N, C-alpha and C positions, 0 to 999 in steps of 0.2 A: 891757490892754481889746482888746489883741491873741486872749488864751486868751480871752474871750466870744465876740470875732468868729466862731472860728475853729466854738466852740459853737453858733453862733446859724444859720450856714451850713448850708444842707439838699442838697442833688444832686439832680437828676429821675430821675426811675425811668429814661429813656430815658438818664441817663449814668450808674449803676450799672457797676463797675469787678465782672467773677464773684471772687470770692474764687481759685476755683480757677486761674484767671491767675496766683494770689501767686506758687504753684508754676513754672510757666512760666517769669516774668519773672527767680527768681533764680536759677532753671537754665539762662536763656538768653535773652535779649531778644528776640532778633530767631526765635525760636521762639512767645513771647509776640504779637507784632504779626502774624504769618502767622496766629494762629488766630485771635481774635477780631474783628481788624480786616482781613485780606486775603482773609477765610477761606478758607484751606490748609489740608488736614490732609491727610497720607498713612498709613493703617492698614498696617501691619506686623504682622511675629509677636509682636511683642514685645508690642505698641499690643492686640492682638485678646486674646490670652494675660489683662494685665492684665485689661479689658474682662471679661471668663471670670468671675476669680476674684473679679469687686469686684460684680460683682452684683447679689449677695442686698442688699450694702452701701446700695444705693438700692432697693432693693424695701418700698414704705413698708407696705406692707399685712405684715412679718416682722416684728410688735411682737410681746415677747412679756414675762412676768413671772419673775423669780426672787424669790420671798419679796420682802422691801420692795427686787426695784430694777425699776426699769419699763425696758425695753427700745426705743428708739423711731430708727427709721431712716429717714433721706433728710428731719432736718431743716431747711424752709425758714429761711435766718437772712438778715435785711438790714439798713443800717445809713443812715437818710438824714446822718448826721452825715459819714459817712467816704465815700460813696460806691458803695458795696459790696452784692452780693448774692450766697447761692450755696443752697448745702447738704450736711449734715452725715452723713458718712457713717453713724454712730450716735452717737446719744447714750443717757447712761446717765442715769436718775431715782431716787437714793439718799430713800428714804419716811424721815425721823430725828425721827420722831413716832409716838406711837400708832395703830394703824388706829379704837381708840372713847376716849372719855374713861372716863374712871374715875367710876362714880355715887356713889360718897361723897365725894369731892373734891366734883364738881358741888354736890347737897346742900349739903355743907358752908360752900361758897361761896353757895347761896342763901341759907342761912339768915341767916350772917352780913350779907348786902347785906337781908334784910328784919331784921336787929335796928340796922340803921342808920336807916330812916325814920324811928321815933318817933323820935331822938337828932336828925332835919332837926329835923322838926315842934316842940322847942322849945327848937332855938339862936337865938340871938338876933346876937350876935355875926358878922360876915360871915365872919373869919376862921376862927371855928371850925366850920363853916360849909363855906369851904373844904377844911380840913383831912377834916372826913368827906365829903368831893365824892372828893377824894383815897382818903379810902381804899379808898371805895367801887368806883372806879374801878380799883383795883392788885388788890381781888380780882376785879372782873368780868373783866377782863384776864387774868388767869393763865389763865383757863380759856377764852375768849374763843378762841383756835385751835381749839381743839379741837372746840367746838361748831358752829363754822363745818366741822371733818371729818366729825361727828357727822353734822350735813343731808346731807353728799355722800357718805359713803361706803353702799352697794350701789348 
């Protein structure tokens, strides 16, 4: 029950904590309190150097592609259940599927589904009809993701 209640709790957006604050909290609780709560922060040589080195990580326009790898920067994330929000510096997405579907595979699946239609029309038993439905669904969903990607590419 406690687990269920924790899953149902949602924080108001004004109460979200910054993910970057987790690092500050772990390093120094006083520092964590000074920055967001008391709005106190003093730059020094190290923080200025770090900011300059880290600037590209928060340049959202610096997206890139390398083969099947999409690199995005400054990706905003949040969790209403955890009450946190922030930005991921650099996130890499790797495509784990082909860019295009195989036309021969698609044609074979289409033909298999077409061949099931007359069988469905002749079938009397509900159990056998469900078996044909399952076969049709299996072959359809074997290329379903490929069909969506085909439509979205370009």
